[in-house]
LOLOFI-755268 format. One record per residue (C-alpha): x, y, z negated; residue number from 0; residue in one letter. Coordinates in nm, 2 decimals. Each point is the difference from the previous one (the first is absolute). Layout:
REM LOLOFI-755268
torro u = X, v = Y, w = Z, i = NUM, aa = A
...
This chain:
REM LOLOFI-755268
torro u = 2.20, v = -4.93, w = -7.17, i = 0, aa = X
torro u = -0.25, v = -0.27, w = 0.09, i = 1, aa = X
torro u = -0.02, v = -0.09, w = 0.36, i = 2, aa = X
torro u = -0.34, v = -0.01, w = 0.18, i = 3, aa = X
torro u = -0.07, v = -0.36, w = 0.10, i = 4, aa = X
torro u = -0.01, v = -0.08, w = 0.37, i = 5, aa = X
torro u = 0.00, v = -0.33, w = 0.18, i = 6, aa = X
torro u = 0.05, v = -0.01, w = 0.38, i = 7, aa = X
torro u = -0.11, v = -0.36, w = 0.00, i = 8, aa = X
torro u = -0.32, v = 0.10, w = -0.19, i = 9, aa = X
torro u = -0.05, v = 0.28, w = 0.25, i = 10, aa = X
torro u = 0.00, v = -0.25, w = 0.28, i = 11, aa = X
torro u = -0.24, v = -0.22, w = -0.19, i = 12, aa = X
torro u = -0.24, v = 0.29, w = -0.05, i = 13, aa = X
torro u = 0.02, v = 0.08, w = 0.37, i = 14, aa = X
torro u = -0.09, v = -0.36, w = 0.09, i = 15, aa = X
torro u = -0.29, v = 0.01, w = -0.24, i = 16, aa = X
torro u = -0.12, v = 0.33, w = 0.14, i = 17, aa = X
torro u = 0.03, v = -0.15, w = 0.36, i = 18, aa = X
torro u = -0.21, v = -0.30, w = -0.10, i = 19, aa = X
torro u = -0.26, v = 0.21, w = -0.18, i = 20, aa = X
torro u = -0.02, v = 0.25, w = 0.29, i = 21, aa = X
torro u = -0.04, v = -0.29, w = 0.25, i = 22, aa = X
torro u = -0.28, v = -0.15, w = -0.20, i = 23, aa = X
torro u = -0.18, v = 0.33, w = -0.03, i = 24, aa = X
torro u = 0.04, v = 0.06, w = 0.37, i = 25, aa = X
torro u = -0.13, v = -0.34, w = 0.09, i = 26, aa = X
torro u = -0.29, v = 0.04, w = -0.23, i = 27, aa = X
torro u = -0.08, v = 0.34, w = 0.15, i = 28, aa = X
torro u = 0.01, v = -0.14, w = 0.35, i = 29, aa = X
torro u = -0.22, v = -0.30, w = -0.10, i = 30, aa = X
torro u = -0.25, v = 0.23, w = -0.17, i = 31, aa = X
torro u = -0.01, v = 0.23, w = 0.31, i = 32, aa = X
torro u = -0.04, v = -0.29, w = 0.23, i = 33, aa = X
torro u = -0.29, v = -0.15, w = -0.20, i = 34, aa = X
torro u = -0.16, v = 0.34, w = -0.02, i = 35, aa = X
torro u = 0.03, v = 0.04, w = 0.38, i = 36, aa = X
torro u = -0.17, v = -0.33, w = 0.05, i = 37, aa = X
torro u = -0.28, v = 0.05, w = -0.25, i = 38, aa = X
torro u = -0.32, v = 0.14, w = 0.16, i = 39, aa = X
torro u = -0.19, v = 0.28, w = -0.18, i = 40, aa = X
torro u = -0.33, v = -0.06, w = -0.16, i = 41, aa = X
torro u = -0.18, v = 0.17, w = 0.29, i = 42, aa = X
torro u = 0.18, v = -0.22, w = 0.25, i = 43, aa = X
torro u = -0.10, v = -0.31, w = -0.20, i = 44, aa = X
torro u = -0.36, v = 0.11, w = -0.01, i = 45, aa = X
torro u = -0.01, v = 0.07, w = 0.37, i = 46, aa = X
torro u = 0.18, v = -0.33, w = 0.08, i = 47, aa = X
torro u = -0.26, v = -0.19, w = -0.20, i = 48, aa = X
torro u = -0.29, v = 0.17, w = 0.17, i = 49, aa = X
torro u = 0.16, v = -0.06, w = 0.34, i = 50, aa = X
torro u = 0.05, v = -0.37, w = -0.09, i = 51, aa = X
torro u = -0.36, v = -0.05, w = -0.10, i = 52, aa = X
torro u = -0.12, v = 0.18, w = 0.32, i = 53, aa = X
torro u = 0.24, v = -0.20, w = 0.21, i = 54, aa = X
torro u = -0.13, v = -0.33, w = -0.14, i = 55, aa = X
torro u = -0.36, v = 0.10, w = 0.06, i = 56, aa = X
torro u = 0.08, v = 0.10, w = 0.36, i = 57, aa = X
torro u = 0.19, v = -0.32, w = 0.06, i = 58, aa = X
torro u = -0.30, v = -0.21, w = -0.12, i = 59, aa = X
torro u = -0.22, v = 0.20, w = 0.23, i = 60, aa = X
torro u = 0.22, v = -0.08, w = 0.29, i = 61, aa = X
torro u = 0.12, v = 0.36, w = 0.05, i = 62, aa = X
torro u = 0.36, v = -0.11, w = 0.03, i = 63, aa = X
torro u = 0.16, v = 0.31, w = 0.15, i = 64, aa = X
torro u = -0.14, v = 0.22, w = -0.28, i = 65, aa = X
torro u = 0.07, v = -0.26, w = -0.26, i = 66, aa = X
torro u = 0.37, v = -0.05, w = 0.09, i = 67, aa = X
torro u = 0.05, v = 0.38, w = 0.01, i = 68, aa = X
torro u = -0.14, v = 0.03, w = -0.36, i = 69, aa = X
torro u = 0.20, v = -0.28, w = -0.13, i = 70, aa = X
torro u = 0.32, v = 0.13, w = 0.17, i = 71, aa = X
torro u = -0.04, v = 0.33, w = -0.18, i = 72, aa = X
torro u = -0.08, v = -0.16, w = -0.33, i = 73, aa = X
torro u = 0.32, v = -0.21, w = 0.03, i = 74, aa = X
torro u = 0.20, v = 0.32, w = 0.08, i = 75, aa = X
torro u = -0.13, v = 0.19, w = -0.30, i = 76, aa = X
torro u = 0.03, v = -0.28, w = -0.25, i = 77, aa = X
torro u = 0.19, v = -0.31, w = 0.13, i = 78, aa = X
torro u = -0.12, v = -0.33, w = -0.14, i = 79, aa = X
torro u = 0.01, v = -0.37, w = 0.08, i = 80, aa = X
torro u = -0.38, v = -0.03, w = -0.01, i = 81, aa = X
torro u = -0.06, v = 0.29, w = 0.24, i = 82, aa = X
torro u = 0.27, v = -0.13, w = 0.23, i = 83, aa = X
torro u = -0.17, v = -0.34, w = 0.01, i = 84, aa = X
torro u = -0.33, v = 0.16, w = 0.10, i = 85, aa = X
torro u = 0.17, v = 0.21, w = 0.26, i = 86, aa = X
torro u = 0.16, v = -0.31, w = 0.15, i = 87, aa = X
torro u = -0.34, v = -0.17, w = 0.01, i = 88, aa = X
torro u = -0.14, v = 0.31, w = 0.18, i = 89, aa = X
torro u = 0.27, v = 0.00, w = 0.26, i = 90, aa = X
torro u = -0.04, v = -0.37, w = 0.05, i = 91, aa = X
torro u = -0.37, v = 0.05, w = 0.07, i = 92, aa = X
torro u = 0.09, v = 0.28, w = 0.24, i = 93, aa = X
torro u = 0.21, v = -0.24, w = 0.20, i = 94, aa = X
torro u = 0.33, v = 0.16, w = -0.11, i = 95, aa = X
torro u = 0.14, v = -0.33, w = -0.11, i = 96, aa = X
torro u = 0.37, v = 0.09, w = 0.01, i = 97, aa = X
torro u = -0.06, v = 0.30, w = -0.22, i = 98, aa = X
torro u = -0.21, v = -0.21, w = -0.23, i = 99, aa = X
torro u = 0.26, v = -0.27, w = -0.02, i = 100, aa = X
torro u = 0.26, v = 0.26, w = -0.10, i = 101, aa = X
torro u = -0.23, v = 0.14, w = -0.27, i = 102, aa = X
torro u = -0.09, v = -0.34, w = -0.14, i = 103, aa = X
torro u = 0.37, v = -0.08, w = -0.04, i = 104, aa = X
torro u = 0.06, v = 0.32, w = -0.18, i = 105, aa = X
torro u = -0.31, v = -0.06, w = -0.22, i = 106, aa = X
torro u = 0.13, v = -0.35, w = -0.08, i = 107, aa = X
torro u = 0.33, v = 0.14, w = -0.12, i = 108, aa = X
torro u = -0.18, v = 0.26, w = -0.22, i = 109, aa = X
torro u = -0.23, v = -0.27, w = -0.14, i = 110, aa = X
torro u = 0.30, v = -0.22, w = -0.09, i = 111, aa = X
torro u = 0.17, v = 0.30, w = -0.17, i = 112, aa = X
torro u = -0.31, v = 0.09, w = -0.19, i = 113, aa = X
torro u = -0.07, v = -0.37, w = -0.10, i = 114, aa = X
torro u = -0.33, v = -0.01, w = 0.18, i = 115, aa = X
torro u = -0.02, v = -0.36, w = 0.13, i = 116, aa = X
torro u = -0.36, v = 0.06, w = 0.12, i = 117, aa = X
torro u = 0.11, v = 0.27, w = 0.24, i = 118, aa = X
torro u = 0.31, v = -0.19, w = 0.09, i = 119, aa = X
torro u = -0.20, v = -0.31, w = 0.10, i = 120, aa = X
torro u = -0.25, v = 0.22, w = 0.20, i = 121, aa = X
torro u = 0.28, v = 0.16, w = 0.19, i = 122, aa = X
torro u = 0.17, v = -0.34, w = 0.07, i = 123, aa = X
torro u = -0.33, v = -0.13, w = 0.14, i = 124, aa = X
torro u = -0.04, v = 0.29, w = 0.24, i = 125, aa = X
torro u = 0.36, v = -0.02, w = 0.11, i = 126, aa = X
torro u = -0.03, v = -0.37, w = 0.08, i = 127, aa = X
torro u = -0.31, v = 0.07, w = 0.20, i = 128, aa = X
torro u = 0.15, v = 0.30, w = 0.20, i = 129, aa = X
torro u = 0.35, v = -0.12, w = 0.07, i = 130, aa = X
torro u = -0.10, v = -0.26, w = 0.27, i = 131, aa = X
torro u = -0.19, v = 0.27, w = 0.19, i = 132, aa = X
torro u = 0.28, v = 0.26, w = 0.02, i = 133, aa = X
torro u = 0.12, v = 0.13, w = 0.33, i = 134, aa = X
torro u = 0.37, v = 0.10, w = 0.01, i = 135, aa = X
torro u = 0.20, v = 0.23, w = 0.22, i = 136, aa = X
torro u = 0.37, v = 0.00, w = 0.06, i = 137, aa = X
torro u = 0.18, v = 0.30, w = 0.14, i = 138, aa = X
torro u = 0.30, v = -0.11, w = 0.20, i = 139, aa = X
torro u = 0.28, v = 0.26, w = 0.07, i = 140, aa = X
torro u = 0.28, v = -0.12, w = 0.22, i = 141, aa = X
torro u = 0.35, v = 0.13, w = -0.08, i = 142, aa = X
torro u = 0.01, v = 0.21, w = 0.32, i = 143, aa = X
torro u = -0.34, v = 0.16, w = -0.09, i = 144, aa = X
torro u = 0.12, v = 0.12, w = -0.34, i = 145, aa = X
torro u = 0.11, v = 0.36, w = 0.03, i = 146, aa = X
torro u = 0.10, v = 0.25, w = -0.27, i = 147, aa = X
torro u = -0.29, v = 0.14, w = -0.19, i = 148, aa = X
torro u = -0.26, v = -0.24, w = 0.15, i = 149, aa = X
torro u = -0.33, v = -0.01, w = -0.20, i = 150, aa = X
torro u = -0.27, v = -0.26, w = 0.06, i = 151, aa = X
torro u = -0.35, v = 0.06, w = -0.14, i = 152, aa = X
torro u = -0.30, v = -0.23, w = -0.02, i = 153, aa = X
torro u = -0.33, v = 0.19, w = -0.06, i = 154, aa = X
torro u = 0.21, v = 0.30, w = -0.11, i = 155, aa = X
torro u = 0.20, v = -0.19, w = -0.26, i = 156, aa = X
torro u = 0.38, v = -0.03, w = 0.06, i = 157, aa = X
torro u = 0.13, v = -0.35, w = 0.02, i = 158, aa = X
torro u = 0.34, v = -0.03, w = -0.18, i = 159, aa = X
torro u = 0.28, v = -0.16, w = 0.20, i = 160, aa = X
torro u = 0.01, v = -0.29, w = -0.25, i = 161, aa = X
torro u = -0.35, v = -0.09, w = 0.13, i = 162, aa = X
torro u = 0.10, v = -0.03, w = 0.36, i = 163, aa = X
torro u = -0.04, v = -0.35, w = 0.12, i = 164, aa = X
torro u = -0.19, v = -0.11, w = -0.31, i = 165, aa = X
torro u = -0.37, v = -0.09, w = 0.05, i = 166, aa = X
torro u = -0.23, v = 0.19, w = -0.23, i = 167, aa = X
torro u = -0.38, v = -0.01, w = -0.05, i = 168, aa = X
torro u = -0.21, v = 0.27, w = 0.16, i = 169, aa = X
torro u = -0.37, v = 0.07, w = -0.01, i = 170, aa = X
torro u = -0.21, v = -0.12, w = 0.30, i = 171, aa = X
torro u = -0.04, v = 0.24, w = 0.29, i = 172, aa = X
torro u = 0.21, v = 0.21, w = 0.23, i = 173, aa = X
torro u = 0.32, v = 0.12, w = -0.18, i = 174, aa = X
torro u = 0.18, v = 0.30, w = 0.15, i = 175, aa = X
torro u = 0.38, v = -0.01, w = 0.03, i = 176, aa = X
torro u = 0.21, v = 0.32, w = 0.06, i = 177, aa = X
torro u = 0.38, v = 0.01, w = 0.05, i = 178, aa = X
torro u = 0.19, v = 0.32, w = -0.03, i = 179, aa = X
torro u = 0.37, v = 0.10, w = 0.01, i = 180, aa = X
torro u = 0.18, v = 0.33, w = 0.04, i = 181, aa = X
torro u = 0.08, v = 0.07, w = 0.36, i = 182, aa = X
torro u = -0.24, v = -0.27, w = 0.14, i = 183, aa = X
torro u = -0.35, v = -0.01, w = 0.13, i = 184, aa = X
torro u = -0.26, v = -0.13, w = -0.25, i = 185, aa = X
torro u = -0.13, v = -0.34, w = 0.08, i = 186, aa = X
torro u = -0.36, v = -0.10, w = -0.10, i = 187, aa = X
torro u = -0.14, v = -0.35, w = 0.00, i = 188, aa = X
torro u = -0.25, v = -0.22, w = -0.18, i = 189, aa = X
torro u = -0.07, v = -0.35, w = -0.11, i = 190, aa = X
torro u = -0.33, v = -0.16, w = -0.06, i = 191, aa = X
torro u = -0.02, v = -0.20, w = -0.32, i = 192, aa = X
torro u = -0.25, v = -0.28, w = 0.01, i = 193, aa = X
torro u = -0.25, v = -0.09, w = -0.28, i = 194, aa = X
torro u = 0.16, v = -0.34, w = -0.02, i = 195, aa = X
torro u = 0.34, v = -0.12, w = -0.09, i = 196, aa = X
torro u = 0.28, v = 0.06, w = 0.25, i = 197, aa = X
torro u = 0.32, v = 0.18, w = 0.08, i = 198, aa = X
torro u = 0.09, v = 0.26, w = 0.26, i = 199, aa = X
torro u = 0.35, v = 0.12, w = 0.10, i = 200, aa = X
torro u = 0.03, v = 0.36, w = 0.11, i = 201, aa = X
torro u = 0.32, v = 0.06, w = 0.20, i = 202, aa = X
torro u = 0.10, v = 0.37, w = -0.02, i = 203, aa = X
torro u = 0.12, v = 0.11, w = 0.34, i = 204, aa = X
torro u = 0.30, v = 0.23, w = 0.07, i = 205, aa = X
torro u = -0.08, v = 0.36, w = -0.06, i = 206, aa = X
torro u = 0.04, v = 0.24, w = 0.29, i = 207, aa = X
torro u = 0.23, v = 0.30, w = -0.06, i = 208, aa = X
torro u = -0.14, v = 0.35, w = 0.03, i = 209, aa = X
torro u = 0.12, v = 0.19, w = 0.30, i = 210, aa = X
torro u = 0.20, v = 0.33, w = -0.03, i = 211, aa = X
torro u = -0.31, v = 0.20, w = 0.07, i = 212, aa = X
torro u = -0.24, v = -0.20, w = -0.21, i = 213, aa = X
torro u = -0.10, v = 0.12, w = -0.33, i = 214, aa = X
torro u = -0.20, v = -0.20, w = -0.26, i = 215, aa = X
torro u = -0.28, v = 0.20, w = -0.16, i = 216, aa = X
torro u = -0.06, v = -0.04, w = -0.37, i = 217, aa = X
torro u = -0.28, v = -0.24, w = -0.11, i = 218, aa = X
torro u = -0.33, v = 0.17, w = 0.06, i = 219, aa = X
torro u = 0.17, v = 0.29, w = 0.18, i = 220, aa = X
torro u = 0.04, v = 0.10, w = 0.36, i = 221, aa = X
torro u = 0.28, v = 0.02, w = 0.25, i = 222, aa = X
torro u = -0.06, v = 0.36, w = 0.09, i = 223, aa = X
torro u = 0.33, v = 0.18, w = 0.05, i = 224, aa = X
torro u = 0.08, v = 0.30, w = -0.22, i = 225, aa = X
torro u = -0.04, v = 0.35, w = 0.14, i = 226, aa = X
torro u = 0.33, v = 0.15, w = 0.09, i = 227, aa = X
torro u = 0.12, v = 0.30, w = -0.19, i = 228, aa = X
torro u = -0.30, v = -0.03, w = -0.23, i = 229, aa = X
torro u = 0.07, v = 0.18, w = -0.33, i = 230, aa = X
torro u = 0.04, v = -0.23, w = -0.30, i = 231, aa = X
torro u = -0.30, v = -0.03, w = -0.22, i = 232, aa = X
torro u = 0.01, v = 0.19, w = -0.33, i = 233, aa = X
torro u = 0.10, v = -0.21, w = -0.30, i = 234, aa = X
torro u = -0.29, v = -0.14, w = -0.19, i = 235, aa = X
torro u = 0.00, v = 0.07, w = -0.37, i = 236, aa = X
torro u = -0.14, v = -0.30, w = -0.18, i = 237, aa = X
torro u = -0.23, v = 0.06, w = -0.29, i = 238, aa = X
torro u = 0.05, v = -0.35, w = -0.13, i = 239, aa = X
torro u = 0.24, v = -0.07, w = -0.28, i = 240, aa = X
torro u = 0.36, v = -0.08, w = 0.08, i = 241, aa = X
torro u = 0.10, v = -0.36, w = 0.05, i = 242, aa = X
torro u = 0.06, v = -0.20, w = -0.33, i = 243, aa = X
torro u = 0.37, v = 0.05, w = 0.06, i = 244, aa = X
torro u = -0.04, v = 0.37, w = -0.10, i = 245, aa = X
torro u = -0.17, v = -0.07, w = -0.33, i = 246, aa = X
torro u = 0.08, v = -0.26, w = -0.27, i = 247, aa = X
torro u = 0.20, v = -0.21, w = 0.24, i = 248, aa = X
torro u = 0.24, v = 0.30, w = 0.03, i = 249, aa = X
torro u = -0.01, v = 0.04, w = -0.37, i = 250, aa = X
torro u = 0.08, v = -0.37, w = -0.05, i = 251, aa = X
torro u = 0.32, v = 0.04, w = 0.22, i = 252, aa = X
torro u = 0.10, v = 0.31, w = -0.19, i = 253, aa = X
torro u = -0.05, v = -0.16, w = -0.35, i = 254, aa = X
torro u = 0.17, v = -0.32, w = 0.12, i = 255, aa = X
torro u = 0.29, v = 0.20, w = 0.14, i = 256, aa = X
torro u = 0.03, v = 0.19, w = -0.33, i = 257, aa = X
torro u = 0.00, v = -0.34, w = -0.18, i = 258, aa = X
torro u = 0.28, v = -0.13, w = 0.21, i = 259, aa = X
torro u = 0.20, v = 0.32, w = -0.06, i = 260, aa = X
torro u = -0.06, v = -0.02, w = -0.38, i = 261, aa = X
torro u = 0.10, v = -0.36, w = 0.01, i = 262, aa = X
torro u = 0.33, v = 0.10, w = 0.16, i = 263, aa = X
torro u = 0.05, v = 0.27, w = -0.27, i = 264, aa = X
torro u = -0.06, v = -0.27, w = -0.26, i = 265, aa = X
torro u = 0.27, v = -0.23, w = 0.15, i = 266, aa = X
torro u = 0.25, v = 0.29, w = 0.02, i = 267, aa = X
torro u = -0.07, v = 0.11, w = -0.36, i = 268, aa = X
torro u = 0.04, v = -0.36, w = -0.12, i = 269, aa = X
torro u = 0.34, v = -0.02, w = 0.16, i = 270, aa = X
torro u = 0.11, v = 0.33, w = -0.17, i = 271, aa = X
torro u = -0.14, v = -0.13, w = -0.33, i = 272, aa = X
torro u = 0.21, v = -0.31, w = 0.02, i = 273, aa = X
torro u = 0.31, v = 0.20, w = 0.08, i = 274, aa = X
torro u = -0.06, v = 0.22, w = -0.30, i = 275, aa = X
torro u = -0.06, v = -0.30, w = -0.22, i = 276, aa = X
torro u = 0.32, v = -0.16, w = 0.12, i = 277, aa = X
torro u = 0.18, v = 0.33, w = -0.08, i = 278, aa = X
torro u = -0.14, v = 0.00, w = -0.35, i = 279, aa = X
torro u = 0.11, v = -0.36, w = -0.05, i = 280, aa = X
torro u = 0.35, v = 0.09, w = 0.10, i = 281, aa = X
torro u = 0.01, v = 0.29, w = -0.24, i = 282, aa = X
torro u = -0.19, v = -0.14, w = -0.29, i = 283, aa = X
torro u = 0.08, v = -0.37, w = 0.04, i = 284, aa = X
torro u = -0.21, v = -0.26, w = 0.18, i = 285, aa = X
torro u = -0.32, v = -0.07, w = -0.19, i = 286, aa = X
torro u = 0.09, v = 0.22, w = -0.29, i = 287, aa = X
torro u = -0.31, v = 0.15, w = -0.17, i = 288, aa = X
torro u = 0.19, v = 0.31, w = -0.10, i = 289, aa = X
torro u = 0.23, v = 0.24, w = 0.17, i = 290, aa = X
torro u = 0.26, v = 0.22, w = -0.17, i = 291, aa = X
torro u = 0.05, v = 0.21, w = 0.31, i = 292, aa = X
torro u = -0.22, v = 0.29, w = 0.11, i = 293, aa = X
torro u = 0.07, v = -0.08, w = 0.37, i = 294, aa = X
torro u = -0.10, v = -0.36, w = -0.05, i = 295, aa = X
torro u = -0.31, v = 0.10, w = -0.19, i = 296, aa = X
torro u = -0.10, v = 0.24, w = 0.28, i = 297, aa = X
torro u = 0.06, v = -0.27, w = 0.26, i = 298, aa = X
torro u = -0.21, v = -0.25, w = -0.19, i = 299, aa = X
torro u = -0.29, v = 0.25, w = -0.05, i = 300, aa = X
torro u = 0.01, v = 0.10, w = 0.37, i = 301, aa = X
torro u = 0.00, v = -0.37, w = 0.10, i = 302, aa = X
torro u = -0.31, v = -0.05, w = -0.22, i = 303, aa = X
torro u = -0.18, v = 0.29, w = 0.15, i = 304, aa = X
torro u = 0.08, v = -0.10, w = 0.36, i = 305, aa = X
torro u = -0.11, v = -0.35, w = -0.07, i = 306, aa = X
torro u = -0.34, v = 0.13, w = -0.11, i = 307, aa = X
torro u = -0.03, v = 0.21, w = 0.31, i = 308, aa = X
torro u = 0.10, v = -0.29, w = 0.22, i = 309, aa = X
torro u = -0.26, v = -0.23, w = -0.15, i = 310, aa = X
torro u = -0.27, v = 0.27, w = 0.02, i = 311, aa = X
torro u = 0.08, v = 0.08, w = 0.36, i = 312, aa = X
torro u = 0.01, v = -0.36, w = 0.10, i = 313, aa = X
torro u = -0.35, v = -0.06, w = -0.14, i = 314, aa = X
torro u = -0.13, v = 0.33, w = 0.15, i = 315, aa = X
torro u = 0.15, v = -0.09, w = 0.33, i = 316, aa = X
torro u = -0.17, v = -0.34, w = 0.01, i = 317, aa = X
torro u = -0.33, v = 0.16, w = -0.11, i = 318, aa = X
torro u = 0.03, v = 0.25, w = 0.29, i = 319, aa = X
torro u = 0.07, v = -0.27, w = 0.25, i = 320, aa = X
torro u = -0.29, v = -0.21, w = -0.13, i = 321, aa = X
torro u = -0.24, v = 0.30, w = 0.00, i = 322, aa = X
torro u = 0.11, v = 0.10, w = 0.35, i = 323, aa = X
torro u = -0.07, v = -0.35, w = 0.13, i = 324, aa = X
torro u = -0.34, v = -0.01, w = -0.16, i = 325, aa = X
torro u = -0.09, v = 0.35, w = 0.15, i = 326, aa = X
torro u = 0.11, v = -0.11, w = 0.34, i = 327, aa = X
torro u = -0.21, v = -0.32, w = -0.02, i = 328, aa = X
torro u = -0.31, v = 0.19, w = -0.12, i = 329, aa = X
torro u = 0.04, v = 0.29, w = 0.26, i = 330, aa = X
torro u = -0.32, v = 0.19, w = -0.09, i = 331, aa = X
torro u = -0.11, v = 0.33, w = 0.17, i = 332, aa = X
torro u = 0.21, v = 0.31, w = 0.00, i = 333, aa = X
torro u = 0.11, v = 0.19, w = -0.30, i = 334, aa = X
torro u = 0.28, v = 0.27, w = -0.03, i = 335, aa = X
torro u = 0.33, v = -0.15, w = -0.10, i = 336, aa = X
torro u = 0.22, v = 0.18, w = -0.25, i = 337, aa = X
torro u = 0.27, v = -0.18, w = -0.19, i = 338, aa = X
torro u = 0.30, v = 0.11, w = -0.22, i = 339, aa = X
torro u = 0.28, v = -0.18, w = -0.17, i = 340, aa = X
torro u = 0.15, v = 0.12, w = -0.33, i = 341, aa = X
torro u = 0.32, v = -0.15, w = -0.15, i = 342, aa = X
torro u = 0.15, v = 0.10, w = -0.33, i = 343, aa = X
torro u = 0.27, v = -0.14, w = -0.24, i = 344, aa = X
torro u = -0.25, v = -0.24, w = -0.16, i = 345, aa = X
torro u = -0.31, v = 0.01, w = 0.22, i = 346, aa = X
torro u = -0.12, v = -0.06, w = 0.35, i = 347, aa = X
torro u = -0.35, v = 0.10, w = 0.12, i = 348, aa = X
torro u = -0.20, v = -0.01, w = 0.33, i = 349, aa = X
torro u = -0.30, v = 0.22, w = 0.03, i = 350, aa = X
torro u = -0.23, v = 0.04, w = 0.29, i = 351, aa = X
torro u = -0.34, v = 0.08, w = 0.14, i = 352, aa = X
torro u = -0.15, v = -0.24, w = 0.25, i = 353, aa = X
């Protein structure tokens, strides 16, 4: 009786090729999704172009507040180096030279990437003109001032700890500083940035601890104490869709989990296939193309079938993991999640409705 050919080494090679192929498909899928997420729609492009033209006209007419708002929205809808250059010019004319300086630097990088030396040269010229005028602020936090959970905000924007003690440009005018930390009273201060070059150090004071009877109202709320023995409000049933975690994100975890499980089945089946192949080698003779024994022939045939199942489950498992990862990354709106796994002697299938 002729033995069915099986190579455990070949099986490993097939798995490696499948892994490389699945990885390439997964990377391509993620890249395509990322590109699609960044690509504006035709309507957005059209609106961005109209806003850009209107913003340029308003800027030429000296209506800077309206112009900058139009250009900001145009850049949001359809980001581009040319729009960013015009937005930086608008902010510069507004007197927001720190904001303009940052935007010119970003526009210069985009121009260099896009091989637009004209735009790069224009940005360089504006940067060179603005830099000597920048006013910088340095937030100084002494070691004994730093407490767990401390947050420092400038004009509502949190300042990362890495930025403490580092002078950074700010727009001219009064800049609001707020310091918060759990269990401490909020501290509010300000620093006035001049319209000329200079540097100001802001030393954050020690925060005062809240007393036992003091409560801190939420931002925009009130400190009115709750009414005693008041019945709890009835639960509010939301009419909005569930969070993304309950839709395709959940499905992604389910499919990915099934992929991991199938991958494990493939590994176990591969081990059993090797054992059966070794058994056939012992009975039939190592490497012999024929086998005079029924037991050896059966072992050889079983090893061949198991090897096919192992390879199939390995590929399906990788596909499941890749599909799950893509679904998690995409995370669209809700859809019912139904999945099933079927495994037979020579087939593995995953079906689902997402």
